[in-house]
Backbone bond lengths (Angstrom), bond angles and torsions (degrees), N, CA, C in turn:
res aa  C-N    CA-C-N  psi(-1)  N-CA   C-N-CA  omega(-1)  CA-C   N-CA-C  phi
1 M - - - 1.470 - - 1.570 103.53 -
2 K 1.429 110.65 147.39 1.444 115.27 170.03 1.484 117.69 -69.97
3 K 1.270 119.59 147.09 1.356 128.61 -176.71 1.628 108.07 -79.23
4 L 1.300 116.53 147.98 1.476 117.13 -179.90 1.484 110.82 -62.93
5 S 1.330 115.52 132.18 1.519 120.08 -177.70 1.515 103.10 -57.88
6 K 1.391 111.01 145.30 1.420 123.29 176.08 1.602 101.83 -100.54
7 T 1.367 115.90 173.82 1.435 122.31 -177.98 1.430 103.61 -77.40
8 L 1.477 108.39 164.44 1.474 115.23 -178.01 1.450 117.25 -67.26
9 L 1.346 115.10 -39.02 1.448 112.36 -176.13 1.647 109.13 -74.98
10 K 1.336 119.22 -23.94 1.385 118.38 172.63 1.525 114.24 -67.84
11 S 1.315 115.25 -31.21 1.496 121.73 178.52 1.474 108.37 -89.19
12 A 1.298 118.50 -1.34 1.548 120.77 175.47 1.457 113.70 77.28
13 A 1.350 115.72 27.98 1.519 118.29 172.87 1.411 110.91 -160.24
14 L 1.388 123.96 141.47 1.397 124.88 -179.57 1.533 100.33 -92.11
15 A 1.306 115.53 149.05 1.513 125.39 -179.59 1.507 107.79 -67.74
16 I 1.333 113.01 143.66 1.475 113.98 -176.63 1.446 106.59 -108.28
17 A 1.340 123.46 122.29 1.441 124.63 178.95 1.528 105.95 -76.38
18 A 1.361 113.18 153.61 1.422 120.21 -177.50 1.543 107.76 -59.93
19 V 1.453 108.49 134.91 1.418 115.23 -170.18 1.648 97.58 -106.29
20 S 1.319 114.49 130.10 1.457 122.34 -178.21 1.459 108.82 -85.22
21 V 1.419 113.28 80.82 1.482 114.83 178.97 1.602 105.78 -133.43
22 P 1.342 117.81 145.37 1.401 118.28 -179.72 1.522 109.76 -69.82
23 A 1.366 115.31 153.78 1.342 122.47 -178.85 1.550 110.15 -64.89
24 I 1.310 115.31 -33.01 1.492 122.83 -175.91 1.468 104.12 -123.73
25 V 1.253 119.14 130.13 1.510 129.01 177.89 1.488 112.57 -122.07
26 T 1.395 123.14 116.36 1.365 122.32 -175.55 1.534 109.39 -101.40
27 A 1.276 120.97 144.94 1.366 124.60 172.50 1.443 113.80 -79.60
28 P 1.464 111.56 161.24 1.586 108.09 179.12 1.535 114.20 -57.65
29 A 1.246 116.17 142.56 1.471 124.56 -175.26 1.428 109.07 -55.01
30 A 1.396 116.80 136.97 1.539 126.32 172.87 1.399 111.49 -105.32
31 A 1.275 117.82 171.25 1.414 126.53 179.97 1.632 107.79 -56.68
32 Q 1.363 116.07 -40.22 1.459 118.28 -169.05 1.564 101.99 -144.46
33 S 1.328 116.45 129.78 1.549 113.39 -176.93 1.533 108.97 -77.07
34 R 1.188 118.18 145.06 1.482 126.14 174.57 1.390 114.96 -96.73
35 T 1.405 121.05 -6.43 1.335 125.73 173.47 1.559 113.50 53.03
36 S 1.279 116.18 35.34 1.441 122.04 178.84 1.445 113.06 -93.08
37 I 1.202 126.92 131.10 1.492 129.95 -174.61 1.392 111.30 -118.54
38 G 1.353 117.37 131.08 1.482 129.45 176.52 1.581 110.49 -114.33
39 M 1.404 113.92 163.35 1.422 117.06 171.19 1.558 107.16 -129.18
40 A 1.226 115.65 146.54 1.485 119.06 179.86 1.611 114.41 -151.19
41 N 1.374 112.94 136.98 1.462 113.46 172.82 1.523 111.37 -95.12
42 F 1.329 120.84 102.14 1.275 127.22 -169.01 1.531 113.42 -66.56
43 E 1.469 115.70 -41.23 1.436 112.08 173.90 1.481 116.15 -65.85
44 S 1.398 119.41 -29.79 1.456 125.30 174.04 1.519 111.02 -61.50
45 A 1.258 113.97 -37.85 1.525 121.80 -171.34 1.595 103.44 -64.51
46 I 1.472 112.75 -47.02 1.442 116.48 -173.10 1.553 109.25 -64.66
47 V 1.375 116.19 -42.40 1.487 123.20 177.01 1.473 116.41 -61.71
48 K 1.341 118.41 -29.88 1.360 127.18 -175.01 1.584 111.06 -88.57
49 S 1.308 115.44 -17.61 1.490 115.68 178.19 1.497 115.95 -58.88
50 N 1.306 117.64 155.95 1.363 122.71 178.91 1.484 115.42 -60.09
51 A 1.402 112.52 -41.07 1.486 122.43 -170.20 1.526 101.38 -66.62
52 Y 1.359 120.18 -44.98 1.388 122.01 -173.44 1.525 112.92 -71.52
53 Q 1.308 118.54 -39.72 1.534 124.30 177.20 1.541 105.91 -65.75
54 T 1.271 121.98 -43.52 1.479 121.03 -178.85 1.587 109.41 -63.29
55 A 1.270 112.20 -43.89 1.545 123.12 -175.52 1.655 103.50 -55.22
56 V 1.363 114.31 -52.34 1.364 121.79 -179.20 1.596 115.98 -53.26
57 N 1.350 109.67 -43.22 1.561 114.97 176.76 1.446 110.59 -68.09
58 Q 1.422 117.66 -35.41 1.496 117.66 179.09 1.565 110.56 -69.08
59 M 1.311 119.21 -34.09 1.374 128.20 179.90 1.493 112.47 -59.11
60 K 1.372 112.14 -39.63 1.468 123.93 179.96 1.492 115.69 -59.19
61 T 1.494 109.14 -28.17 1.394 117.07 -177.64 1.596 105.91 -97.09
62 T 1.440 118.59 -54.20 1.393 121.74 -177.04 1.500 113.79 -56.80
63 Y 1.297 118.00 -34.86 1.475 119.76 -171.76 1.572 108.73 -117.43
64 K 1.252 112.51 27.95 1.535 117.14 179.82 1.560 113.45 -55.39
65 S 1.354 113.99 -43.00 1.529 111.48 -177.54 1.553 107.18 -66.72
66 D 1.260 123.02 -37.05 1.492 124.99 177.96 1.568 107.24 -60.55
67 I 1.368 117.92 -48.63 1.355 119.75 -172.97 1.571 112.67 -68.81
68 D 1.456 116.43 -35.41 1.405 118.93 174.18 1.430 115.48 -65.75
69 A 1.386 113.25 -40.37 1.368 117.37 -176.81 1.600 112.61 -68.48
70 T 1.326 111.83 -38.82 1.541 117.63 174.24 1.553 111.31 -62.49
71 N 1.296 118.89 -48.10 1.499 124.56 179.55 1.578 111.25 -58.40
72 A 1.326 112.98 -43.14 1.554 121.74 178.58 1.467 111.15 -61.40
73 R 1.335 115.67 -49.37 1.377 118.88 -177.40 1.666 108.47 -73.03
74 A 1.216 115.20 -31.97 1.532 116.35 178.78 1.508 107.36 -56.59
75 T 1.321 112.85 -52.91 1.585 121.14 -176.46 1.515 107.42 -59.56
76 A 1.344 121.48 -38.79 1.418 123.28 -177.10 1.506 106.19 -69.44
77 L 1.301 120.08 -38.89 1.451 120.62 -171.40 1.549 105.04 -76.12
78 Q 1.215 123.80 -23.40 1.546 125.84 174.29 1.554 101.44 -61.25
79 A 1.244 115.24 -49.56 1.590 115.69 -173.46 1.484 109.97 -67.33
80 E 1.236 120.08 -35.65 1.584 129.78 -176.84 1.572 103.97 -67.47
81 I 1.424 117.22 -37.60 1.497 118.51 -169.57 1.523 108.37 -83.07
82 K 1.332 118.02 -26.20 1.399 120.19 -165.34 1.626 113.54 -61.18
83 P 1.396 111.95 -40.84 1.516 112.95 173.35 1.506 112.73 -59.50
84 L 1.335 119.14 -37.08 1.466 120.12 178.62 1.521 111.72 -64.57
85 V 1.322 115.73 -39.46 1.533 124.75 -176.21 1.585 99.61 -67.07
86 D 1.207 124.80 -46.86 1.491 128.88 -175.71 1.575 110.24 -65.08
87 A 1.338 112.32 -39.10 1.506 114.29 178.18 1.529 108.32 -69.81
88 Y 1.289 122.28 -39.33 1.452 128.44 -174.57 1.533 103.05 -64.00
89 N 1.389 114.78 -52.25 1.544 120.02 -176.96 1.595 112.72 -61.32
90 A 1.330 115.32 -32.55 1.397 117.26 -178.83 1.563 108.74 -76.41
91 A 1.348 119.31 -34.39 1.413 125.32 174.32 1.557 110.54 -57.87
92 V 1.291 108.86 -51.82 1.550 118.68 -177.36 1.555 108.48 -54.01
93 Q 1.277 115.16 -45.24 1.410 123.37 -174.58 1.545 117.93 -75.17
94 Q 1.225 115.77 -3.81 1.427 127.53 174.30 1.525 115.51 -60.20
95 P 1.233 125.35 133.98 1.530 119.94 178.23 1.666 105.96 -63.86
96 G 1.320 106.74 133.90 1.423 114.20 175.68 1.581 112.60 80.47
97 A 1.272 118.34 9.42 1.445 122.45 177.18 1.512 110.53 -60.91
98 T 1.436 109.50 138.73 1.404 119.51 -178.13 1.490 110.37 -133.52
99 P 1.306 118.21 156.54 1.641 117.77 172.12 1.513 116.76 -38.03
100 Q 1.333 111.73 -38.82 1.459 121.08 -169.42 1.622 104.22 -77.23
101 S 1.362 113.77 -44.39 1.397 115.86 -172.93 1.705 111.44 -72.10
102 V 1.306 110.03 -21.84 1.526 110.11 179.35 1.438 113.10 -99.86
103 Q 1.422 116.67 1.59 1.487 121.54 -174.62 1.609 113.69 -58.32
104 P 1.365 117.62 -38.29 1.436 117.43 179.48 1.624 112.61 -62.18
105 Q 1.284 112.47 -40.32 1.525 112.12 177.91 1.579 111.04 -71.16
106 A 1.356 107.66 -37.14 1.585 106.97 -175.88 1.541 110.60 -72.22
107 Q 1.225 117.48 -29.19 1.468 121.72 177.91 1.519 113.59 -70.88
108 A 1.398 113.93 -33.76 1.470 122.77 175.74 1.474 113.51 -67.81
109 L 1.324 112.70 -40.71 1.475 121.83 178.79 1.514 109.81 -65.24
110 Q 1.336 113.50 -47.70 1.422 117.19 -174.53 1.553 115.92 -69.74
111 A 1.380 109.33 -32.35 1.467 110.06 173.90 1.460 119.16 -74.35
112 K 1.342 114.72 -24.89 1.521 118.72 167.29 1.476 113.71 -65.83
113 R 1.367 111.27 -46.27 1.524 113.63 179.43 1.520 114.21 -59.11
114 N 1.398 111.57 -38.85 1.474 115.51 -176.01 1.459 106.67 -68.37
115 S 1.429 121.13 -48.42 1.439 121.47 -175.58 1.583 108.53 -64.35
116 G 1.320 116.92 -29.65 1.415 119.67 -179.19 1.549 114.32 -66.62
117 Q 1.389 107.86 -44.68 1.472 113.66 -177.44 1.496 115.34 -71.41
118 Q 1.488 118.18 -25.60 1.292 122.65 175.70 1.549 106.96 -71.47
119 E 1.309 116.82 -39.66 1.398 122.81 -175.24 1.532 109.07 -65.44
120 L 1.233 115.07 -45.05 1.512 117.19 174.96 1.433 115.70 -67.70
121 A 1.401 121.57 -29.06 1.350 125.45 174.59 1.585 110.74 -66.40
122 R 1.311 115.90 -41.04 1.489 117.38 176.58 1.572 111.99 -63.57
123 L 1.369 113.35 -43.23 1.543 119.55 179.14 1.470 108.18 -58.88
124 Q 1.295 122.53 -39.14 1.481 119.57 -172.52 1.569 109.70 -105.14
125 Q 1.266 115.90 22.90 1.576 120.64 179.15 1.456 109.82 -50.19
126 R 1.424 115.52 -57.83 1.525 119.57 -174.92 1.502 110.55 -57.62
127 V 1.334 118.16 -42.87 1.461 119.76 176.14 1.563 122.51 -59.71
128 T 1.412 105.06 -40.71 1.477 116.85 174.77 1.544 112.93 -63.80
129 L 1.340 112.56 -46.05 1.475 119.58 174.56 1.502 118.10 -54.47
130 A 1.503 107.09 -49.97 1.456 117.40 -175.22 1.594 107.88 -62.78
131 T 1.466 112.29 -43.79 1.421 111.30 173.58 1.492 122.60 -61.26
132 A 1.308 116.68 -34.95 1.373 123.75 168.94 1.595 118.11 -52.74
133 Y 1.341 102.18 -43.59 1.472 115.78 -176.77 1.454 111.56 -69.80
134 V 1.354 117.98 -39.81 1.516 123.56 166.28 1.466 113.05 -51.08
135 E 1.320 111.67 -60.02 1.481 119.51 -171.68 1.581 107.12 -57.87
136 E 1.287 122.48 -43.26 1.346 123.51 174.49 1.478 118.34 -55.00
137 Q 1.287 115.10 -43.17 1.553 124.31 -179.15 1.612 107.66 -62.37
138 V 1.355 109.78 -47.73 1.454 114.75 -177.42 1.589 110.49 -74.82
139 G 1.296 118.58 -38.98 1.462 123.23 -176.99 1.543 113.10 -67.93
140 K 1.326 120.41 -20.51 1.442 127.88 -177.19 1.619 101.32 -66.57
141 Q 1.213 119.59 -33.46 1.592 120.36 -175.76 1.616 106.25 -102.08
142 L 1.270 118.44 15.10 1.509 117.27 -176.61 1.539 108.32 -67.42
143 T 1.342 118.69 -52.19 1.486 127.84 178.57 1.575 110.67 -49.20
144 A 1.258 110.94 -51.60 1.550 120.65 178.45 1.554 108.62 -54.90
145 A 1.331 114.83 -48.05 1.424 124.58 -174.50 1.437 110.21 -64.26
146 I 1.383 114.88 -44.19 1.533 118.51 176.71 1.504 113.32 -61.95
147 Q 1.365 114.27 -41.81 1.408 114.43 -177.57 1.543 112.67 -69.37
148 A 1.368 117.28 -34.43 1.375 118.79 173.31 1.510 118.98 -62.08
149 A 1.364 112.69 -39.47 1.327 123.11 178.49 1.519 111.58 -67.29
150 M 1.339 116.01 -43.41 1.572 121.17 171.04 1.456 108.01 -55.18
151 K 1.183 125.22 -48.36 1.398 126.09 -176.26 1.504 110.52 -61.53
152 A 1.351 115.49 -50.75 1.508 122.60 178.45 1.538 112.19 -55.09
153 K 1.298 118.33 -37.33 1.488 129.80 -172.31 1.480 113.99 -92.69
154 N 1.427 115.74 -6.98 1.496 122.63 -171.21 1.523 108.37 51.57
155 V 1.258 118.50 56.35 1.461 130.33 179.99 1.471 111.34 -108.91
156 D 1.354 123.59 122.91 1.415 123.20 179.32 1.449 116.79 -90.07
157 L 1.349 118.84 -23.95 1.414 129.39 -167.34 1.406 109.16 -146.43
158 V 1.496 120.10 131.08 1.437 122.72 -178.88 1.639 105.11 -123.62
159 L 1.342 113.59 126.25 1.509 118.66 175.95 1.482 110.93 -106.27
160 S 1.342 111.65 153.22 1.473 116.54 171.47 1.538 107.85 -73.33
161 P 1.353 118.96 160.67 1.423 124.24 170.76 1.501 115.91 -47.41
162 Q 1.404 114.74 -44.85 1.415 119.13 -176.80 1.609 117.05 -58.99
163 A 1.474 109.21 -26.31 1.448 114.18 179.74 1.521 113.69 -89.86
164 V 1.355 113.53 0.53 1.583 111.22 -177.43 1.656 106.04 -106.72
165 V 1.331 110.92 137.74 1.424 121.72 179.92 1.480 109.48 -91.48
166 A 1.348 114.94 -45.71 1.522 121.16 176.29 1.496 108.99 -156.72
167 R 1.396 111.58 153.61 1.520 117.37 -171.90 1.486 107.89 -161.93
168 E 1.411 112.27 154.00 1.371 116.43 170.06 1.646 108.26 -86.54
169 P 1.328 109.98 156.93 1.533 113.55 178.51 1.468 117.62 -53.24
170 Y 1.229 118.19 -39.38 1.462 118.49 -178.98 1.579 114.94 -67.34
171 V 1.356 116.08 -15.63 1.489 114.16 177.38 1.584 110.78 -69.74
172 D 1.328 116.00 -24.09 1.515 115.86 -174.32 1.589 111.08 -73.24
173 I 1.305 126.32 114.42 1.338 131.49 175.69 1.363 117.40 -101.49
174 T 1.352 116.85 23.86 1.541 119.80 -174.77 1.648 105.90 -65.27
175 D 1.250 115.71 -47.49 1.571 119.37 179.16 1.450 112.12 -56.56
176 D 1.361 117.32 -37.87 1.533 121.31 -176.22 1.579 100.06 -73.53
177 I 1.199 122.49 -30.67 1.602 118.09 177.95 1.561 105.22 -73.75
178 V 1.244 121.51 -40.46 1.404 121.46 177.90 1.501 112.01 -61.07
179 A 1.335 121.76 -39.57 1.461 121.92 175.17 1.568 113.81 -62.61
180 E 1.371 111.81 -34.37 1.412 115.73 176.03 1.613 113.59 -71.75
181 L 1.217 115.58 -37.27 1.418 125.90 176.21 1.592 103.94 -60.36
182 N 1.199 122.23 -49.50 1.510 126.30 -176.93 1.499 106.17 -57.59
183 K 1.345 116.41 -37.16 1.558 111.16 -179.13 1.531 108.37 -78.10
184 L 1.293 121.42 -36.44 1.446 124.40 -169.56 1.592 108.02 -78.91
185 V 1.346 118.33 -35.71 1.503 124.14 -179.93 1.537 108.09 -126.89
186 P 1.285 113.62 90.96 1.558 118.38 -178.58 1.614 105.93 -68.35
187 S 1.341 119.94 -38.35 1.422 121.65 -179.05 1.580 110.58 -149.17
188 A 1.378 111.26 170.93 1.460 114.90 -174.65 1.567 102.39 -146.21
189 S 1.313 115.71 136.19 1.452 125.88 172.76 1.499 114.19 -70.01
190 I 1.297 119.54 133.51 1.382 124.28 171.03 1.472 119.59 -97.37
191 T 1.330 112.19 15.51 1.552 117.49 179.91 1.545 104.55 -124.03
192 P 1.407 110.74 100.84 1.496 114.16 171.74 1.523 118.67 -55.07
193 P 1.169 120.20 151.48 1.563 119.13 179.29 1.574 101.35 -75.14
194 A 1.320 107.63 156.52 1.517 118.05 179.78 1.535 111.63 -52.55
195 G 1.400 117.11 125.87 1.499 117.60 174.37 1.581 109.30 84.69
196 W 1.336 120.90 4.13 1.327 122.72 -176.12 1.521 108.98 -78.05
197 Q 1.422 120.61 139.30 1.402 128.55 -179.80 1.516 109.86 -131.40
198 P 1.389 118.93 146.20 1.549 118.50 176.67 1.417 110.66 -54.72
199 G 1.363 118.44 141.70 1.377 125.22 169.75 1.586 110.84 80.14
200 Q 1.343 111.38 3.35 1.562 115.18 -174.91 1.426 110.92 -68.67
201 Q 1.339 121.35 -37.47 1.483 124.72 179.97 1.463 109.18 -69.18
202 N 1.299 120.28 -38.12 1.583 123.52 179.30 1.465 109.43 -62.68
203 Q 1.386 121.36 -39.36 1.376 130.68 -177.75 1.507 108.09 -65.01
204 Q 1.354 118.67 -43.39 1.440 123.93 -172.60 1.504 103.98 -74.17
205 A 1.355 120.51 -41.06 1.448 116.31 179.37 1.525 116.07 -65.06
206 Q 1.385 113.16 -31.27 1.477 116.20 172.65 1.591 116.43 -69.27
207 Q 1.348 109.96 -31.73 1.498 116.02 -175.36 1.591 108.33 -81.52
208 Q 1.349 117.79 -25.35 1.532 122.19 -175.74 1.509 107.44 -66.01
209 P 1.404 122.85 -51.13 1.554 117.12 179.42 1.454 114.57 -62.08
210 A 1.370 115.33 -35.25 1.585 119.13 176.46 1.452 109.72 -59.69
211 A 1.284 116.92 -41.67 1.578 120.86 -176.19 1.462 102.73 -69.61
212 T 1.419 120.06 -40.52 1.497 116.19 -176.09 1.424 114.04 -65.03
213 N 1.348 112.83 -31.95 1.625 116.49 -178.26 1.395 115.39 -81.20
214 Q 1.355 119.71 -0.64 1.382 120.17 -176.70 1.544 109.05 -68.84
215 P 1.400 121.59 140.71 1.430 121.85 179.20 1.401 112.00 -66.60
216 T 1.415 116.52 141.68 1.493 119.66 179.15 1.457 107.38 -86.49
217 G 1.328 116.26 147.50 1.486 124.51 -176.44 1.495 106.69 -83.77
218 R 1.346 112.75 151.12 1.499 117.16 -175.27 1.511 104.65 -100.67
């Protein structure tokens, strides 16, 4: 059975929210195509940016009580779950065990894991929200950073790692995108505005054109 997930800071990395970036980004059209192709990990570029890294260190101090409480509870939950794991393993190893016969132990284990994950999510809610806010601030400039890096490296086409079968090291322009992000986003706030929710700005941007296009009454 999988162990209960620990918090990001305890596992030495903050969770990365999904970044809304196209898999392929094209630079502005030039007079003649160079057909030069690059590869970049967009999520990694955000995480490696100075603004993101500085924000993570700030969160370790600002939200220390939340992080400590989450880590302590995660450790306690591991101890609480172990007897349920042992009971399930023992049931599975019984002669003639079937999915139906071990269902009570499996359900008890799954219920405990689900409740534990929900509890940890509540404890680290402020950290999760602050992380998403930082990601959004940096991510807003990601497309501009990609285009600037493409221009600097004479690249016409950028692929995500999932689309690349093989490559030479120099094809990766992730660090070049990081350098551009550092110029565009020197710092990021770790305090979301009251009522802020992840993706809220994107939703508002999508709704605004729709409202503008509404026919006016006579």
